[in-house]
C-alpha positions in Angstrom: 108.1 94.0 86.4 106.4 94.7 89.8 108.4 94.3 93.0 107.1 91.3 95.0 107.1 91.1 98.8 109.9 88.6 98.9 112.1 91.2 97.0 111.7 93.7 99.8 114.0 93.8 102.7 113.5 95.2 106.2 114.5 98.7 105.1 111.9 98.7 102.4 109.2 97.5 104.8 110.2 100.1 107.4 110.0 102.8 104.8 106.5 101.7 103.8 105.4 101.5 107.4 106.7 104.9 108.3 105.3 106.6 105.1 101.9 105.1 105.7 101.8 106.8 109.1 103.3 110.1 107.8 103.5 110.7 104.1 105.1 114.1 104.6 108.1 112.8 106.5 111.4 114.1 105.0 113.8 111.7 103.3 116.4 112.7 105.9 114.1 112.0 108.8 113.0 108.7 107.2 116.7 107.7 106.7 117.5 108.6 110.3 114.7 106.5 111.7 115.7 103.4 109.7 119.5 103.8 109.9 120.3 104.7 106.3 121.8 107.7 104.6 119.5 110.3 103.0 120.7 109.3 99.5 120.2 105.5 100.1 116.7 106.2 101.5 115.8 108.5 98.6 116.9 105.8 96.1 114.8 103.1 97.9 111.7 105.4 98.0 112.1 106.1 94.3 112.4 102.4 93.5 109.3 101.6 95.6 107.5 104.4 93.6 108.8 103.2 90.2 107.8 99.6 90.9 104.3 100.6 91.9 104.6 99.6 95.5 103.9 103.2 96.5 101.1 104.3 94.4 100.5 107.8 95.6 100.6 110.2 98.6 97.4 111.7 99.9 95.8 113.6 102.7 93.3 111.8 105.0 90.3 114.2 105.3 87.7 114.2 108.0 84.5 113.4 106.0 82.2 115.1 108.5 84.3 118.3 108.4 83.5 118.6 104.7 79.8 117.7 105.0 79.6 114.0 104.5 77.9 112.8 107.7 76.9 109.3 106.8 78.8 106.2 105.7 76.9 103.3 104.3 77.7 99.9 102.8 75.6 98.6 99.9 75.5 95.1 98.5 74.5 94.8 94.8 73.7 91.9 92.6 74.6 92.2 88.9 71.1 92.4 87.4 70.7 92.5 83.7 73.7 94.7 82.7 76.6 92.4 83.4 79.5 92.5 85.8 81.8 94.9 83.8 79.2 97.5 83.1 77.9 97.3 86.7 81.4 97.8 88.0 82.0 100.7 85.6 78.7 102.4 86.7 79.4 102.0 90.4 83.0 103.2 90.3 81.9 106.3 88.3 79.7 107.4 91.2 81.6 110.1 93.3 80.0 108.9 96.5 81.5 105.4 96.1 84.8 105.4 98.0 85.3 101.6 97.7 84.0 99.0 95.3 84.7 95.3 95.7 83.6 92.3 93.7 82.6 89.7 96.3 81.5 86.1 96.7 78.1 85.1 98.0 74.6 86.1 97.0 75.6 89.5 95.7 78.4 90.6 93.3 79.4 93.9 94.6 80.0 95.6 98.0 80.4 99.3 97.9 81.2 101.8 100.6 79.7 105.2 100.1 80.0 108.6 101.9 76.9 110.8 101.7 75.8 114.1 103.3 72.6 112.8 104.9 69.7 110.3 104.6 68.1 112.1 101.6 71.4 112.0 99.8 71.7 108.2 100.5 68.1 107.6 99.3 68.8 109.5 96.1 72.0 107.5 95.5 70.3 104.1 96.2 67.3 105.0 94.0 69.8 105.8 91.2 71.6 102.4 91.7 68.2 100.6 91.7 67.6 102.0 88.2 70.0 99.3 86.9 70.3 96.9 89.9 67.7 95.1 91.9 67.6 93.8 95.5 70.2 96.1 96.9 70.8 96.0 100.6 72.0 99.1 102.5 73.8 99.0 105.8 74.2 102.3 107.6 77.4 102.7 109.7 76.4 104.0 113.1 80.0 104.7 114.0 83.5 103.9 112.7 85.7 102.0 115.2 88.7 101.7 113.0 89.5 103.1 109.6 93.2 103.8 108.9 93.5 103.0 105.2 96.9 101.3 105.9 98.1 98.0 104.6 99.3 95.7 107.4 103.1 95.5 107.0 105.2 93.0 108.9 108.5 94.6 109.6 
């Protein structure tokens, strides 16, 4: 059974908040910051992991430093292949970093990272092989992107 928000106390929420900011923080330092022993902190982190609240730990990589200079958002209607198959095809594309089913005139909103305009054109052409009426929005700049869940401590 998954842990619900109302089953978490202030210590759990503080742990989550601190780990989102620094996933490499030691258990001892984490415990010191929230006022718990290292053992108690380790047990709480383990429980949050076991319950699926903490899904993984990852590095945040500068996309431009690894050659992905453009970010775009694409809206996509279902077309003739159905929602499940469309979702499967979209999520299989390595350039797709987010894929959401949405309300409105389209069914999907995807966020993609590509190297350049040619790469984006190739990607959109490939999607248009099984979707129609896609709309692409190029991000000129990113004002905020932290990948963090807002946690009320």
